[in-house]
C-alpha positions as CSV (number, residue, x, y, z in Angstrom):
1,X,-54.3,-19.5,-19.4
2,X,-52.9,-20.4,-16.0
3,X,-49.7,-22.4,-16.1
4,X,-50.4,-26.1,-15.5
5,X,-47.0,-27.4,-16.2
6,X,-45.8,-30.1,-13.7
7,X,-43.3,-28.1,-11.5
8,X,-41.2,-31.2,-11.0
9,X,-40.4,-31.2,-14.7
10,X,-39.6,-27.5,-14.9
11,X,-36.0,-26.3,-15.4
12,X,-34.7,-24.2,-12.5
13,X,-32.9,-21.1,-13.7
14,X,-29.2,-20.6,-13.2
15,X,-27.9,-18.3,-10.4
16,X,-27.9,-14.8,-11.8
17,X,-27.8,-11.1,-10.9
18,X,-31.3,-9.6,-10.8
19,X,-32.0,-6.0,-11.6
20,X,-35.6,-5.0,-11.2
21,X,-38.0,-2.3,-10.2
22,X,-41.4,-2.7,-8.5
23,X,-44.5,-0.5,-8.7
24,X,-47.7,-0.3,-6.8
25,X,-50.9,-0.2,-8.8
26,X,-54.6,0.2,-8.2
27,X,-57.1,-2.6,-9.1
28,X,-58.3,-0.6,-12.2
29,X,-54.8,0.3,-13.4
30,X,-54.2,-0.3,-17.1
31,X,-50.8,-1.1,-18.5
32,X,-49.4,1.5,-20.9
33,X,-48.5,0.7,-24.5
34,X,-44.9,-0.6,-24.6
35,X,-44.8,-1.8,-28.2
36,X,-42.2,0.7,-29.4
37,X,-39.8,-0.5,-26.7
38,X,-40.0,-4.1,-28.0
39,X,-38.9,-4.2,-31.7
40,X,-39.4,-8.0,-31.8
41,X,-42.8,-7.8,-30.3
42,X,-44.3,-8.7,-26.9
43,X,-45.0,-12.2,-25.7
44,X,-47.5,-12.9,-22.9
45,X,-48.1,-15.8,-20.5
46,X,-50.2,-16.4,-17.4
47,X,-49.0,-18.2,-14.3
48,X,-50.4,-19.1,-10.9
49,X,-47.6,-19.0,-8.3
50,X,-47.6,-20.2,-4.7
51,X,-44.6,-19.4,-2.5
52,X,-43.7,-20.2,1.1
53,X,-41.1,-17.9,2.6
54,X,-38.5,-19.1,5.1
55,X,-36.7,-17.1,7.8
56,X,-35.7,-17.2,11.4
57,X,-38.5,-16.7,13.9
58,X,-37.2,-13.1,14.6
59,X,-36.9,-12.4,10.8
60,X,-33.2,-11.9,10.5
61,X,-33.2,-12.5,6.7
62,X,-36.0,-9.9,6.1
63,X,-34.1,-7.4,8.3
64,X,-31.1,-7.8,5.8
65,X,-33.5,-7.6,2.8
66,X,-32.8,-11.3,2.0
67,X,-35.6,-13.5,0.8
68,X,-35.7,-17.3,0.7
69,X,-38.8,-19.0,-0.7
70,X,-40.1,-22.3,-2.1
71,X,-42.3,-21.6,-5.1
72,X,-44.5,-23.7,-7.3
73,X,-46.0,-22.7,-10.6
74,X,-44.4,-20.7,-13.4
75,X,-41.4,-21.5,-15.5
76,X,-38.9,-21.4,-12.7
77,X,-40.5,-23.4,-9.8
78,X,-38.1,-24.3,-7.1
79,X,-36.2,-22.7,-4.2
80,X,-35.2,-19.1,-4.8
81,X,-32.7,-17.1,-2.6
82,X,-32.2,-13.4,-3.3
83,X,-29.4,-11.6,-1.6
84,X,-28.5,-7.9,-2.1
85,X,-25.5,-7.8,-4.4
86,X,-24.5,-4.2,-4.8
87,X,-26.4,-0.9,-4.4
88,X,-29.3,-1.6,-6.9
89,X,-29.2,-5.4,-7.7
90,X,-29.7,-8.8,-6.1
91,X,-28.1,-12.1,-6.8
92,X,-30.6,-14.9,-7.2
93,X,-29.7,-18.5,-6.3
94,X,-31.8,-21.5,-7.4
95,X,-32.3,-25.0,-6.3
96,X,-34.8,-27.6,-7.5
97,X,-38.1,-28.1,-5.6
98,X,-37.0,-31.5,-4.2
99,X,-39.1,-33.6,-1.8
100,X,-38.4,-31.6,1.4
101,X,-41.1,-28.9,1.6
102,X,-40.1,-27.6,5.1
103,X,-36.3,-27.8,4.9
104,X,-34.3,-25.3,2.9
105,X,-31.5,-26.7,0.6
106,X,-28.1,-26.9,2.4
107,X,-26.4,-24.7,-0.2
108,X,-28.9,-21.9,0.3
109,X,-28.9,-22.2,4.0
110,X,-25.1,-21.8,4.0
111,X,-25.3,-18.7,1.9
112,X,-27.4,-16.9,4.6
113,X,-25.5,-18.2,7.6
114,X,-24.1,-14.7,8.4
115,X,-27.7,-13.6,8.9
116,X,-29.2,-16.7,10.6
117,X,-26.1,-17.4,12.8
118,X,-27.2,-20.9,13.7
119,X,-30.9,-20.1,14.2
120,X,-33.3,-22.5,12.3
121,X,-35.1,-21.5,9.1
122,X,-38.9,-21.9,9.4
123,X,-41.9,-21.0,7.3
124,X,-42.8,-17.4,8.1
125,X,-45.2,-16.3,5.2
126,X,-47.2,-17.6,2.4
127,X,-47.9,-15.6,-0.8
128,X,-50.0,-16.5,-3.8
129,X,-49.8,-14.6,-7.1
130,X,-51.9,-14.6,-10.3
131,X,-49.4,-13.3,-12.8
132,X,-49.7,-12.0,-16.3
133,X,-46.2,-11.9,-17.7
134,X,-45.1,-9.8,-20.8
135,X,-41.7,-10.4,-22.4
136,X,-40.3,-7.5,-24.4
137,X,-38.5,-9.0,-27.3
138,X,-35.5,-7.4,-29.1
139,X,-35.0,-7.2,-32.9
140,X,-32.9,-10.4,-32.8
141,X,-35.4,-12.4,-30.8
142,X,-33.7,-11.9,-27.4
143,X,-35.7,-11.1,-24.3
144,X,-34.9,-7.5,-23.3
145,X,-37.1,-7.4,-20.1
146,X,-39.9,-9.1,-18.4
147,X,-42.9,-7.2,-17.0
148,X,-45.1,-9.0,-14.5
149,X,-48.6,-7.7,-13.7
150,X,-49.4,-9.4,-10.4
151,X,-52.5,-9.8,-8.3
152,X,-51.1,-10.8,-4.9
153,X,-52.5,-12.2,-1.6
154,X,-50.4,-13.1,1.4
155,X,-50.5,-14.1,5.0
156,X,-48.1,-14.2,7.9
157,X,-47.6,-17.6,9.4
158,X,-47.5,-18.4,13.1
159,X,-43.7,-18.4,13.4
160,X,-43.5,-14.7,12.5
161,X,-46.8,-13.5,13.9
162,X,-47.2,-11.0,16.7
163,X,-46.1,-7.7,14.9
164,X,-48.1,-4.6,14.3
165,X,-47.8,-4.4,10.5
166,X,-50.4,-5.2,7.8
167,X,-53.2,-7.5,8.9
168,X,-53.0,-11.1,7.8
169,X,-54.2,-12.0,5.2
170,X,-53.8,-9.0,2.8
171,X,-54.0,-8.5,-0.9
172,X,-52.8,-5.9,-3.5
173,X,-51.7,-5.4,-7.0
174,X,-48.2,-4.6,-8.2
175,X,-46.2,-4.5,-11.4
176,X,-42.6,-5.8,-11.5
177,X,-40.1,-5.1,-14.3
178,X,-36.9,-7.2,-14.5
179,X,-34.1,-6.6,-17.0
180,X,-33.1,-9.6,-19.1
181,X,-30.6,-8.7,-21.9
182,X,-31.8,-5.1,-22.2
183,X,-29.9,-2.0,-21.0
184,X,-30.7,-0.2,-17.8
185,X,-32.1,2.7,-19.8
186,X,-34.9,0.3,-20.8
187,X,-35.8,-0.3,-17.2
188,X,-36.0,3.5,-16.7
189,X,-38.1,3.9,-19.8
190,X,-40.6,1.3,-18.8
191,X,-40.8,2.7,-15.3
192,X,-41.5,6.2,-16.7
193,X,-44.4,4.8,-18.8
194,X,-45.8,3.0,-15.7
195,X,-45.7,6.1,-13.6
196,X,-47.3,8.2,-16.3
197,X,-50.1,5.6,-16.4
198,X,-50.7,6.0,-12.6
199,X,-48.4,3.4,-11.0
200,X,-46.1,4.5,-8.2
201,X,-42.6,3.1,-7.3
202,X,-42.8,0.6,-4.4
203,X,-41.6,2.0,-1.1
204,X,-41.4,-1.5,0.4
205,X,-39.2,-3.4,-2.1
206,X,-40.6,-6.9,-2.1
207,X,-43.9,-8.8,-1.7
208,X,-42.6,-10.4,1.5
209,X,-41.8,-7.1,3.2
210,X,-45.3,-5.9,2.4
211,X,-46.9,-8.9,4.0
212,X,-44.6,-8.8,7.1
213,X,-45.0,-5.1,7.5
214,X,-43.9,-3.7,10.9
215,X,-42.9,-7.2,12.1
216,X,-39.5,-6.8,10.4
217,X,-36.8,-5.3,12.7
218,X,-35.8,-1.8,11.6
219,X,-32.3,-1.6,10.2
220,X,-29.6,0.0,12.4
221,X,-29.4,3.6,11.3
222,X,-26.2,4.9,9.9
223,X,-24.8,7.8,12.1
224,X,-25.2,11.2,10.4
225,X,-23.9,13.8,13.0
226,X,-20.8,15.9,12.9
227,X,-19.0,15.0,16.2
228,X,-15.8,13.1,16.2
229,X,-17.7,10.0,17.4
230,X,-20.2,10.3,14.5
231,X,-17.4,10.5,11.9
232,X,-15.7,7.4,13.3
233,X,-18.9,5.5,13.7
234,X,-19.9,6.1,10.1
235,X,-16.7,4.6,8.9
236,X,-17.2,1.7,11.4
237,X,-20.8,1.2,10.3
238,X,-19.8,1.1,6.6
239,X,-17.0,-1.4,7.1
240,X,-19.1,-3.8,9.2
241,X,-21.8,-3.7,6.6
242,X,-19.1,-4.3,3.9
243,X,-17.9,-7.3,5.8
244,X,-21.4,-8.7,5.9
245,X,-22.0,-8.0,2.2
246,X,-18.9,-9.9,1.2
247,X,-19.7,-12.9,3.4
248,X,-21.9,-14.7,0.7
249,X,-19.5,-13.6,-2.0
250,X,-16.7,-15.4,-0.2
251,X,-18.9,-18.5,0.2
252,X,-19.5,-18.7,-3.6
253,X,-15.8,-17.9,-4.1
254,X,-16.3,-14.8,-6.2
255,X,-13.1,-13.3,-7.5
256,X,-11.4,-11.0,-5.1
257,X,-14.1,-11.5,-2.4
258,X,-11.6,-13.0,0.2
259,X,-9.3,-10.0,-0.3
260,X,-12.1,-7.5,0.1
261,X,-13.5,-9.2,3.2
262,X,-10.1,-9.3,4.7
263,X,-9.6,-5.6,4.0
264,X,-12.8,-4.9,5.9
265,X,-11.6,-6.8,9.0
266,X,-8.4,-4.6,8.9
267,X,-10.3,-1.4,8.5
268,X,-12.5,-2.2,11.4
269,X,-9.5,-3.0,13.6
270,X,-8.0,0.3,12.5
271,X,-11.1,2.1,13.9
272,X,-10.8,0.2,17.2
273,X,-7.1,0.8,17.6
274,X,-6.1,4.0,15.8
275,X,-8.7,6.3,17.3
276,X,-8.2,6.0,21.1
277,X,-9.4,9.6,21.5
278,X,-12.9,8.4,20.3
279,X,-13.2,4.7,20.9
280,X,-12.4,3.0,24.3
281,X,-9.6,0.8,23.1
282,X,-9.6,-1.4,26.3
283,X,-13.3,-2.2,25.9
284,X,-13.0,-3.1,22.2
285,X,-9.7,-5.1,22.5
286,X,-11.5,-8.5,22.6
287,X,-13.3,-7.7,19.3
288,X,-10.1,-6.5,17.8
289,X,-8.4,-9.7,18.7
290,X,-11.2,-11.7,17.1
291,X,-10.9,-9.6,13.9
292,X,-7.3,-10.5,13.8
293,X,-8.3,-14.2,14.0
294,X,-10.7,-13.7,11.1
295,X,-8.1,-12.0,9.1
296,X,-5.8,-14.9,9.7
297,X,-8.5,-17.3,8.5
298,X,-8.7,-15.4,5.3
299,X,-5.0,-14.7,4.9
300,X,-3.6,-18.0,3.6
301,X,-6.1,-18.3,0.7
302,X,-5.5,-14.6,-0.2
303,X,-1.7,-15.1,0.0
304,X,-2.0,-18.1,-2.4
305,X,-4.1,-15.9,-4.8
306,X,-1.3,-13.3,-4.9
307,X,1.3,-16.0,-5.1
308,X,-0.4,-17.7,-8.1
309,X,-0.7,-14.4,-9.9
310,X,3.0,-13.6,-9.3
311,X,4.0,-17.1,-10.4
312,X,2.0,-16.9,-13.5
313,X,3.7,-13.7,-14.5
314,X,7.2,-15.1,-13.7
315,X,6.6,-18.4,-15.6
316,X,5.4,-16.4,-18.6
317,X,8.9,-15.0,-18.8
318,X,10.5,-18.5,-18.8
319,X,10.6,-21.2,-21.5
320,X,7.4,-23.2,-21.6
321,X,9.2,-26.4,-20.6
322,X,12.3,-26.9,-18.6
323,X,14.1,-30.1,-19.6
324,X,10.8,-31.8,-20.5
325,X,9.0,-30.7,-17.3
326,X,6.1,-28.2,-17.6
327,X,6.6,-25.7,-14.8
328,X,3.4,-23.8,-15.3
329,X,1.1,-26.8,-15.1
330,X,2.9,-28.4,-12.2
331,X,3.5,-25.4,-10.0
332,X,0.3,-23.6,-10.6
333,X,-1.6,-26.9,-10.1
334,X,-0.1,-27.2,-6.6
335,X,-1.0,-23.7,-5.8
336,X,-4.6,-24.2,-7.1
337,X,-5.0,-27.3,-4.9
338,X,-3.7,-25.6,-1.8
339,X,-6.0,-22.6,-2.5
340,X,-9.0,-24.9,-2.8
341,X,-8.2,-26.6,0.5
342,X,-7.8,-23.2,2.2
343,X,-11.1,-22.0,0.9
344,X,-12.7,-25.2,2.3
345,X,-11.2,-24.2,5.7
346,X,-12.7,-20.7,5.3
347,X,-16.1,-22.1,4.7
348,X,-15.8,-24.3,7.9
349,X,-14.8,-21.3,10.0
350,X,-17.5,-19.1,8.6
351,X,-20.1,-21.7,9.6
352,X,-18.9,-21.9,13.2
353,X,-20.0,-20.4,16.5
354,X,-16.8,-18.3,16.9
355,X,-17.5,-16.4,13.7
356,X,-21.2,-15.9,14.5
357,X,-20.2,-14.6,18.0
358,X,-17.9,-12.1,16.3
359,X,-20.7,-10.9,14.1
360,X,-23.0,-10.5,17.1
361,X,-20.3,-8.5,18.8
362,X,-19.9,-6.2,15.7
363,X,-23.6,-5.6,15.7
364,X,-23.5,-4.6,19.3
365,X,-20.5,-2.4,18.6
366,X,-22.4,-0.5,16.0
367,X,-25.5,-0.2,18.1
368,X,-23.8,0.7,21.5
369,X,-20.1,1.6,20.9
370,X,-18.0,2.3,23.9
371,X,-17.1,5.9,23.2
372,X,-14.9,8.3,25.2
373,X,-15.8,11.8,26.4
374,X,-13.9,13.3,23.5
375,X,-16.2,11.5,21.0
376,X,-18.8,14.2,21.6
377,X,-16.4,17.0,20.6
378,X,-16.0,18.7,17.3
379,X,-14.3,16.3,14.9
380,X,-11.4,18.2,13.4
381,X,-9.1,18.6,16.4
382,X,-9.8,15.2,17.8
383,X,-9.2,13.3,14.6
384,X,-6.2,15.4,13.7
385,X,-4.4,14.1,16.8
386,X,-5.2,10.4,16.1
387,X,-4.2,10.6,12.5
388,X,-0.9,12.3,13.6
389,X,-0.4,9.5,16.1
390,X,-0.8,6.8,13.3
391,X,1.8,8.7,11.2
392,X,4.3,8.8,14.1
393,X,3.9,5.1,14.5
394,X,4.8,4.7,10.8
395,X,7.8,7.0,11.3
396,X,9.0,4.8,14.2
397,X,8.7,1.7,12.2
398,X,10.7,3.3,9.4
399,X,13.5,4.2,11.8
400,X,13.7,0.6,12.9
401,X,13.8,-0.6,9.3
402,X,16.6,1.7,8.4
403,X,18.6,0.7,11.5
404,X,18.0,-3.0,11.1
405,X,21.4,-4.8,11.6
406,X,20.9,-7.8,9.3
407,X,18.9,-8.9,6.2
408,X,16.4,-11.0,8.1
409,X,15.6,-8.3,10.6
410,X,15.4,-5.8,7.8
411,X,12.8,-7.8,5.9
412,X,10.6,-8.0,9.1
413,X,11.1,-4.4,9.8
414,X,10.0,-3.2,6.4
415,X,6.9,-5.4,6.6
416,X,6.1,-3.6,9.8
417,X,6.5,-0.3,7.9
418,X,4.0,-1.6,5.4
419,X,1.5,-2.5,8.1
420,X,1.9,0.9,9.8
421,X,1.4,2.6,6.4
422,X,-1.8,0.7,5.9
423,X,-3.1,1.8,9.2
424,X,-2.2,5.4,8.5
425,X,-3.9,5.1,5.1
426,X,-7.1,3.8,6.7
427,X,-7.0,6.5,9.4
428,X,-6.5,9.2,6.9
429,X,-9.3,7.8,4.7
430,X,-11.7,7.9,7.7
431,X,-10.7,11.5,8.6
432,X,-10.5,12.9,5.1
433,X,-14.1,14.2,5.0
434,X,-13.2,16.3,8.0
435,X,-9.5,17.1,7.6
436,X,-9.6,17.6,3.8
437,X,-6.5,18.1,1.8
438,X,-3.9,17.2,4.5
439,X,-5.6,13.8,5.1
440,X,-5.9,13.2,1.4
441,X,-2.1,13.8,1.0
442,X,-1.3,11.4,3.8
443,X,-3.7,8.8,2.3
444,X,-2.1,9.1,-1.2
445,X,1.4,8.9,0.3
446,X,0.7,5.9,2.6
447,X,-1.1,4.1,-0.2
448,X,1.9,4.4,-2.6
449,X,4.3,3.3,0.1
450,X,2.1,0.4,1.0
451,X,1.8,-0.7,-2.6
452,X,5.6,-0.7,-3.1
453,X,6.2,-2.6,0.1
454,X,3.4,-4.9,-0.8
455,X,5.3,-5.9,-3.9
456,X,8.4,-6.4,-1.8
457,X,6.5,-8.7,0.7
458,X,5.0,-10.7,-2.2
459,X,8.5,-11.3,-3.5
460,X,9.7,-12.4,0.0
461,X,6.8,-14.8,0.3
462,X,7.5,-16.2,-3.1
463,X,11.1,-16.8,-2.3
464,X,10.1,-18.6,0.9
465,X,7.6,-20.7,-1.0
466,X,10.1,-21.6,-3.7
467,X,12.7,-22.6,-1.1
468,X,10.1,-24.9,0.7
469,X,8.3,-26.4,-2.3
470,X,10.5,-26.4,-5.4
471,X,11.8,-30.0,-4.8
472,X,8.2,-31.4,-4.9
473,X,7.8,-30.1,-8.5
474,X,11.0,-31.3,-10.0
475,X,10.8,-34.7,-11.8
476,X,12.6,-37.5,-9.8
477,X,16.2,-38.0,-10.8
478,X,18.2,-37.1,-13.9
479,X,19.1,-34.0,-15.8
480,X,15.5,-32.8,-15.9
481,X,15.3,-32.5,-12.1
482,X,18.5,-30.5,-12.0
483,X,17.3,-28.2,-14.7
484,X,14.0,-27.5,-13.0
485,X,15.8,-26.8,-9.6
486,X,18.2,-24.5,-11.3
487,X,15.4,-22.6,-13.0
488,X,13.4,-22.2,-9.8
489,X,16.5,-21.2,-8.0
490,X,17.1,-18.5,-10.6
491,X,13.6,-17.3,-10.0
492,X,14.3,-17.0,-6.3
493,X,17.5,-15.1,-6.9
494,X,15.6,-12.7,-9.3
495,X,13.1,-12.0,-6.5
496,X,15.9,-11.2,-4.1
497,X,17.3,-8.7,-6.6
498,X,13.9,-7.2,-7.3
499,X,13.3,-6.9,-3.5
500,X,16.4,-4.8,-3.0
501,X,15.2,-2.4,-5.8
502,X,11.8,-2.2,-4.2
503,X,13.3,-1.1,-0.9
504,X,15.2,1.6,-2.7
505,X,12.0,2.7,-4.3
506,X,10.2,2.7,-1.0
507,X,12.8,5.0,0.4
508,X,12.2,7.4,-2.5
509,X,8.5,7.3,-1.8
510,X,9.1,8.0,1.8
511,X,11.1,11.2,1.0
512,X,8.2,12.6,-1.1
513,X,5.6,12.5,1.7
514,X,4.8,14.9,4.5
515,X,6.9,15.1,7.6
516,X,5.6,12.1,9.6
517,X,6.4,14.0,12.8
518,X,4.1,16.8,11.6
519,X,2.0,15.0,9.0
520,X,-0.8,17.5,8.8
521,X,1.6,20.4,8.0
522,X,4.2,20.6,5.3
523,X,7.9,19.8,5.2
């Protein structure tokens, strides 16, 4: 029977990762027998669903394979946002129906801001579905998977009309299989049965894309040639895409997302700065400067994440309480609060015009990069020179660190070595598909050096933080305060000792690498 439950009383599902497969089917298609795949039986239900899809007028969400809809009917009526979340999955976010039918919830609007970039979200399509749903139940009564047999009709609304795709309205039949608690092998097994019965894997990917057809802007193609420019642009293309993919993860504060987004900004800057033989560095300098700004926006929260992890390890080595004062709760609580405020600042910046302008510039950079004449040449010789140049810069930074006249200058100089090693690592990673083993050797060496110096820099940052913040954590007055300050002072001294050992270790790593003056040969 059709679902007649009042949608205002239905429970909206929690945000979750969606793993599903879709299949096209003819009107007379008959579902195969799946009983042996459901040891607990198969439960069925019928629903009548009506969904209005929202996008910008030029379909920016659809171009990124993002869908935002307001749907009534079924067990999960409400607002649904689906964002690609890895190579073969989407994350689905939910909000209740609410009273506003034409205004998307603020949380969902913020999650797609890197796609909309300030453009308003408007209704672009309407889709109705008569669904027969089959739940495959496991031996313990759990849902393994849901199979939906859908009769669908849809139409494009005026805001998105004017393309040359499927006529509006249109109708079709499809079968959708979504994993619940079952393994991925179950998804493949059900899919194989459907194909044997005459269904075919969907080439479109979603009901919305089928309705919109050719109105959706084509995705920017990933370069696939063999010239020096093609090799560099592929890496650039991947890193810009990676930055865009991590944007919503940063917004929901997923673990390590800030770090990974920051890494992408640095890798893009490496492309723009470390390959002058291929990319016109003067033309891209404004974008590189804005990437430095974005990296700075992300940096404080990331530094606090590293600091908290390091503090937690150090505190685990100390007595739980120092003279009646709980260091762990107090100090880590301060770090957590600072980290929360820094994430709030990130969200403000990622919702601003400056960030949206940078994303527009990166899109243009991928579409029409300012390349040099050498970009058209065979990749090996061109990239060899640029990787060698990055290694020579690392060598010069190392010379300055060794010759540093005092401790403060030495710390700054070794930090410069770390940054130069990171650039050499990214450059070698980009060139490795072309240069092979020599680039792989440089990459491994620079990575190890960067990691050792990263530990050193983390310790330096912790020392500075202890010096500036320890008094705030000590209880006011008395022996307890003195005990806490002594303990934290001992921690700072320990970091200084560890730092000297790490520099010695970095020197040993340096000696194991290729000759930085001739990095693509051997010592």
